[in-house]
N, CA, C and O atoms as CSV, one atom per row, in Angstrom:
chain,resi,resn,atom,element,x,y,z
A,1,MET,N,N,-4.016,-4.679,-1.960
A,1,MET,CA,C,-4.593,-5.550,-0.973
A,1,MET,C,C,-3.811,-5.406,0.321
A,1,MET,O,O,-2.580,-5.428,0.316
A,2,THR,N,N,-4.519,-5.261,1.417
A,2,THR,CA,C,-3.894,-5.181,2.729
A,2,THR,C,C,-3.925,-6.562,3.357
A,2,THR,O,O,-4.963,-7.223,3.386
A,3,LEU,N,N,-2.792,-6.984,3.852
A,3,LEU,CA,C,-2.717,-8.294,4.480
A,3,LEU,C,C,-3.196,-8.206,5.914
A,3,LEU,O,O,-2.891,-7.250,6.627
A,4,THR,N,N,-3.951,-9.216,6.331
A,4,THR,CA,C,-4.356,-9.267,7.729
A,4,THR,C,C,-3.206,-9.818,8.547
A,4,THR,O,O,-2.243,-10.350,7.995
A,5,ASN,N,N,-3.303,-9.693,9.853
A,5,ASN,CA,C,-2.252,-10.189,10.737
A,5,ASN,C,C,-2.068,-11.696,10.622
A,5,ASN,O,O,-0.987,-12.212,10.902
A,6,ASP,N,N,-3.121,-12.408,10.209
A,6,ASP,CA,C,-3.053,-13.862,10.098
A,6,ASP,C,C,-2.241,-14.316,8.895
A,6,ASP,O,O,-1.777,-15.456,8.865
A,7,ILE,N,N,-2.061,-13.463,7.914
A,7,ILE,CA,C,-1.347,-13.838,6.697
A,7,ILE,C,C,0.108,-13.422,6.847
A,7,ILE,O,O,0.461,-12.255,6.672
A,8,THR,N,N,0.932,-14.386,7.170
A,8,THR,CA,C,2.341,-14.112,7.411
A,8,THR,C,C,3.163,-14.324,6.146
A,8,THR,O,O,2.712,-14.949,5.187
A,9,PHE,N,N,4.364,-13.795,6.170
A,9,PHE,CA,C,5.311,-13.989,5.081
A,9,PHE,C,C,5.493,-15.480,4.813
A,9,PHE,O,O,5.539,-15.913,3.661
A,10,GLU,N,N,5.596,-16.249,5.874
A,10,GLU,CA,C,5.817,-17.696,5.741
A,10,GLU,C,C,4.641,-18.379,5.049
A,10,GLU,O,O,4.844,-19.236,4.189
A,11,ARG,N,N,3.421,-18.013,5.412
A,11,ARG,CA,C,2.240,-18.612,4.772
A,11,ARG,C,C,2.181,-18.254,3.301
A,11,ARG,O,O,1.842,-19.095,2.468
A,12,ILE,N,N,2.506,-17.016,2.974
A,12,ILE,CA,C,2.514,-16.609,1.566
A,12,ILE,C,C,3.580,-17.398,0.815
A,12,ILE,O,O,3.340,-17.889,-0.288
A,13,ARG,N,N,4.754,-17.515,1.419
A,13,ARG,CA,C,5.850,-18.243,0.775
A,13,ARG,C,C,5.458,-19.697,0.513
A,13,ARG,O,O,5.704,-20.228,-0.571
A,14,GLU,N,N,4.852,-20.331,1.504
A,14,GLU,CA,C,4.445,-21.729,1.347
A,14,GLU,C,C,3.385,-21.884,0.266
A,14,GLU,O,O,3.462,-22.798,-0.556
A,15,ARG,N,N,2.391,-20.990,0.262
A,15,ARG,CA,C,1.331,-21.084,-0.747
A,15,ARG,C,C,1.896,-20.818,-2.135
A,15,ARG,O,O,1.545,-21.514,-3.088
A,16,ALA,N,N,2.764,-19.822,-2.261
A,16,ALA,CA,C,3.369,-19.522,-3.562
A,16,ALA,C,C,4.155,-20.727,-4.074
A,16,ALA,O,O,4.098,-21.050,-5.261
A,17,PHE,N,N,4.884,-21.386,-3.184
A,17,PHE,CA,C,5.635,-22.577,-3.588
A,17,PHE,C,C,4.691,-23.673,-4.058
A,17,PHE,O,O,4.946,-24.314,-5.078
A,18,GLU,N,N,3.596,-23.899,-3.320
A,18,GLU,CA,C,2.624,-24.923,-3.710
A,18,GLU,C,C,2.055,-24.633,-5.096
A,18,GLU,O,O,1.949,-25.530,-5.932
A,19,LEU,N,N,1.694,-23.379,-5.331
A,19,LEU,CA,C,1.149,-22.998,-6.634
A,19,LEU,C,C,2.175,-23.202,-7.739
A,19,LEU,O,O,1.853,-23.739,-8.799
A,20,TRP,N,N,3.383,-22.782,-7.497
A,20,TRP,CA,C,4.472,-22.919,-8.468
A,20,TRP,C,C,4.735,-24.396,-8.763
A,20,TRP,O,O,4.904,-24.787,-9.918
A,21,ASP,N,N,4.768,-25.204,-7.710
A,21,ASP,CA,C,5.029,-26.632,-7.861
A,21,ASP,C,C,3.908,-27.315,-8.642
A,21,ASP,O,O,4.174,-28.126,-9.529
A,22,ARG,N,N,2.649,-26.987,-8.312
A,22,ARG,CA,C,1.496,-27.570,-9.013
A,22,ARG,C,C,1.473,-27.212,-10.489
A,22,ARG,O,O,0.905,-27.940,-11.303
A,23,ASN,N,N,2.085,-26.103,-10.828
A,23,ASN,CA,C,2.108,-25.633,-12.216
A,23,ASN,C,C,3.405,-26.014,-12.922
A,23,ASN,O,O,3.826,-25.347,-13.867
A,24,HIS,N,N,4.032,-27.085,-12.458
A,24,HIS,CA,C,5.215,-27.666,-13.102
A,24,HIS,C,C,6.441,-26.774,-13.045
A,24,HIS,O,O,7.301,-26.844,-13.923
A,25,ARG,N,N,6.533,-25.935,-12.017
A,25,ARG,CA,C,7.717,-25.130,-11.709
A,25,ARG,C,C,8.241,-24.280,-12.881
A,25,ARG,O,O,9.409,-24.390,-13.251
A,26,PRO,N,N,7.395,-23.452,-13.448
A,26,PRO,CA,C,7.869,-22.616,-14.560
A,26,PRO,C,C,8.862,-21.560,-14.076
A,26,PRO,O,O,8.756,-21.058,-12.956
A,27,GLU,N,N,9.802,-21.239,-14.915
A,27,GLU,CA,C,10.804,-20.225,-14.572
A,27,GLU,C,C,10.261,-18.823,-14.832
A,27,GLU,O,O,9.458,-18.614,-15.743
A,28,GLY,N,N,10.707,-17.869,-14.024
A,28,GLY,CA,C,10.413,-16.464,-14.255
A,28,GLY,C,C,9.033,-15.993,-13.846
A,28,GLY,O,O,8.642,-14.876,-14.186
A,29,LEU,N,N,8.285,-16.813,-13.126
A,29,LEU,CA,C,6.931,-16.415,-12.725
A,29,LEU,C,C,6.788,-16.304,-11.210
A,29,LEU,O,O,5.685,-16.411,-10.675
A,30,ASP,N,N,7.899,-16.093,-10.529
A,30,ASP,CA,C,7.873,-16.057,-9.071
A,30,ASP,C,C,6.959,-14.968,-8.524
A,30,ASP,O,O,6.221,-15.202,-7.567
A,31,ILE,N,N,6.999,-13.804,-9.110
A,31,ILE,CA,C,6.154,-12.692,-8.615
A,31,ILE,C,C,4.680,-13.004,-8.856
A,31,ILE,O,O,3.835,-12.718,-8.008
A,32,ARG,N,N,4.380,-13.577,-9.983
A,32,ARG,CA,C,2.989,-13.926,-10.292
A,32,ARG,C,C,2.445,-14.909,-9.248
A,32,ARG,O,O,1.329,-14.738,-8.757
A,33,PHE,N,N,3.230,-15.936,-8.909
A,33,PHE,CA,C,2.774,-16.909,-7.922
A,33,PHE,C,C,2.703,-16.298,-6.527
A,33,PHE,O,O,1.823,-16.654,-5.743
A,34,TRP,N,N,3.609,-15.392,-6.208
A,34,TRP,CA,C,3.575,-14.711,-4.912
A,34,TRP,C,C,2.281,-13.895,-4.781
A,34,TRP,O,O,1.592,-13.963,-3.763
A,35,LEU,N,N,1.970,-13.132,-5.816
A,35,LEU,CA,C,0.765,-12.300,-5.777
A,35,LEU,C,C,-0.500,-13.152,-5.736
A,35,LEU,O,O,-1.461,-12.813,-5.046
A,36,LEU,N,N,-0.494,-14.248,-6.470
A,36,LEU,CA,C,-1.637,-15.152,-6.443
A,36,LEU,C,C,-1.813,-15.759,-5.050
A,36,LEU,O,O,-2.936,-15.888,-4.562
A,37,ALA,N,N,-0.717,-16.124,-4.422
A,37,ALA,CA,C,-0.774,-16.668,-3.060
A,37,ALA,C,C,-1.341,-15.631,-2.094
A,37,ALA,O,O,-2.192,-15.956,-1.265
A,38,GLU,N,N,-0.876,-14.388,-2.195
A,38,GLU,CA,C,-1.419,-13.312,-1.340
A,38,GLU,C,C,-2.919,-13.174,-1.538
A,38,GLU,O,O,-3.678,-13.074,-0.574
A,39,ARG,N,N,-3.337,-13.170,-2.788
A,39,ARG,CA,C,-4.757,-13.002,-3.106
A,39,ARG,C,C,-5.572,-14.159,-2.526
A,39,ARG,O,O,-6.592,-13.933,-1.875
A,40,GLU,N,N,-5.129,-15.388,-2.757
A,40,GLU,CA,C,-5.868,-16.549,-2.250
A,40,GLU,C,C,-5.979,-16.530,-0.726
A,40,GLU,O,O,-7.052,-16.777,-0.174
A,41,LEU,N,N,-4.886,-16.241,-0.060
A,41,LEU,CA,C,-4.910,-16.205,1.405
A,41,LEU,C,C,-5.797,-15.068,1.910
A,41,LEU,O,O,-6.474,-15.213,2.928
A,42,GLY,N,N,-5.795,-13.945,1.204
A,42,GLY,CA,C,-6.659,-12.828,1.579
A,42,GLY,C,C,-8.125,-13.183,1.458
A,42,GLY,O,O,-8.928,-12.833,2.323
A,43,VAL,N,N,-8.481,-13.880,0.380
A,43,VAL,CA,C,-9.868,-14.307,0.181
A,43,VAL,C,C,-10.268,-15.303,1.264
A,43,VAL,O,O,-11.358,-15.215,1.829
A,44,GLU,N,N,-9.377,-16.250,1.549
A,44,GLU,CA,C,-9.668,-17.223,2.605
A,44,GLU,C,C,-9.859,-16.533,3.956
A,44,GLU,O,O,-10.756,-16.889,4.719
A,45,ALA,N,N,-9.021,-15.556,4.243
A,45,ALA,CA,C,-9.133,-14.826,5.511
A,45,ALA,C,C,-10.444,-14.053,5.566
A,45,ALA,O,O,-11.110,-14.032,6.601
A,46,ALA,N,N,-10.817,-13.418,4.458
A,46,ALA,CA,C,-12.063,-12.651,4.415
A,46,ALA,C,C,-13.258,-13.576,4.572
A,46,ALA,O,O,-14.206,-13.246,5.284
A,47,ASP,N,N,-13.224,-14.732,3.916
A,47,ASP,CA,C,-14.311,-15.700,4.051
A,47,ASP,C,C,-14.414,-16.189,5.486
A,47,ASP,O,O,-15.513,-16.337,6.019
A,48,GLY,N,N,-13.288,-16.438,6.103
A,48,GLY,CA,C,-13.276,-16.887,7.494
A,48,GLY,C,C,-13.843,-15.840,8.423
A,48,GLY,O,O,-14.587,-16.171,9.346
A,49,ASN,N,N,-13.500,-14.556,8.192
A,49,ASN,CA,C,-14.026,-13.469,9.018
A,49,ASN,C,C,-15.524,-13.351,8.844
A,49,ASN,O,O,-16.242,-13.132,9.820
A,50,GLY,N,N,-16.010,-13.490,7.627
A,50,GLY,CA,C,-17.441,-13.418,7.362
A,50,GLY,C,C,-18.192,-14.542,8.047
A,50,GLY,O,O,-19.271,-14.327,8.599
A,51,GLN,N,N,-17.629,-15.738,8.013
A,51,GLN,CA,C,-18.262,-16.881,8.656
A,51,GLN,C,C,-18.284,-16.701,10.167
A,51,GLN,O,O,-19.263,-17.057,10.822
A,52,ALA,N,N,-17.220,-16.157,10.714
A,52,ALA,CA,C,-17.172,-15.925,12.159
A,52,ALA,C,C,-18.222,-14.895,12.568
A,52,ALA,O,O,-18.872,-15.058,13.601
A,53,GLN,N,N,-18.396,-13.847,11.780
A,53,GLN,CA,C,-19.392,-12.822,12.088
A,53,GLN,C,C,-20.800,-13.403,12.001
A,53,GLN,O,O,-21.652,-13.081,12.828
A,54,GLU,N,N,-21.054,-14.264,10.998
A,54,GLU,CA,C,-22.363,-14.895,10.880
A,54,GLU,C,C,-22.639,-15.792,12.088
A,54,GLU,O,O,-23.754,-15.802,12.611
A,55,ALA,N,N,-21.643,-16.536,12.527
A,55,ALA,CA,C,-21.808,-17.408,13.695
A,55,ALA,C,C,-22.108,-16.576,14.937
A,55,ALA,O,O,-22.960,-16.956,15.741
A,56,ASP,N,N,-21.422,-15.448,15.105
A,56,ASP,CA,C,-21.687,-14.560,16.237
A,56,ASP,C,C,-23.118,-14.049,16.187
A,56,ASP,O,O,-23.794,-13.998,17.215
A,57,ALA,N,N,-23.584,-13.671,15.009
A,57,ALA,CA,C,-24.936,-13.145,14.862
A,57,ALA,C,C,-25.966,-14.218,15.210
A,57,ALA,O,O,-26.953,-13.935,15.888
A,58,ARG,N,N,-25.737,-15.448,14.747
A,58,ARG,CA,C,-26.670,-16.540,15.065
A,58,ARG,C,C,-26.685,-16.816,16.569
A,58,ARG,O,O,-27.743,-17.037,17.158
A,59,ARG,N,N,-25.516,-16.802,17.174
A,59,ARG,CA,C,-25.422,-17.067,18.611
A,59,ARG,C,C,-26.151,-15.976,19.403
A,59,ARG,O,O,-26.767,-16.254,20.432
A,60,ASP,N,N,-26.075,-14.739,18.918
A,60,ASP,CA,C,-26.712,-13.617,19.606
A,60,ASP,C,C,-28.179,-13.460,19.227
A,60,ASP,O,O,-28.856,-12.556,19.717
A,61,GLY,N,N,-28.678,-14.344,18.349
A,61,GLY,CA,C,-30.072,-14.275,17.951
A,61,GLY,C,C,-30.350,-13.306,16.827
A,61,GLY,O,O,-31.511,-13.019,16.536
A,62,ARG,N,N,-29.304,-12.789,16.181
A,62,ARG,CA,C,-29.486,-11.890,15.041
A,62,ARG,C,C,-29.394,-12.701,13.756
A,62,ARG,O,O,-28.740,-13.743,13.720
A,63,THR,N,N,-30.042,-12.228,12.711
A,63,THR,CA,C,-29.921,-12.861,11.396
A,63,THR,C,C,-29.438,-11.831,10.406
A,63,THR,O,O,-29.594,-10.628,10.614
A,64,SER,N,N,-28.834,-12.324,9.296
A,64,SER,CA,C,-28.342,-11.376,8.293
A,64,SER,C,C,-29.348,-11.141,7.213
A,64,SER,O,O,-29.092,-10.369,6.289
C-alpha cells in the first residue's frame, strides 16, 4: 500500500494507539495495529478522494 501525502507518521501512530487501546492493550501486536492503522487511513483517504471527484463531477454537470 502506498501512503498518500495526507497520511502522516503521526496520524498512523495515533490511529495504531487508538486501535491498540480499544483492544485492551495486548502485548506483542504493535506491528499488527500499525498495519491496520495504515490500511484504515488509506481506505479513508481513498473514500475521501472518490467523494471529492464525485462532487467535482456534479458541480461540472457530469454524472458517474
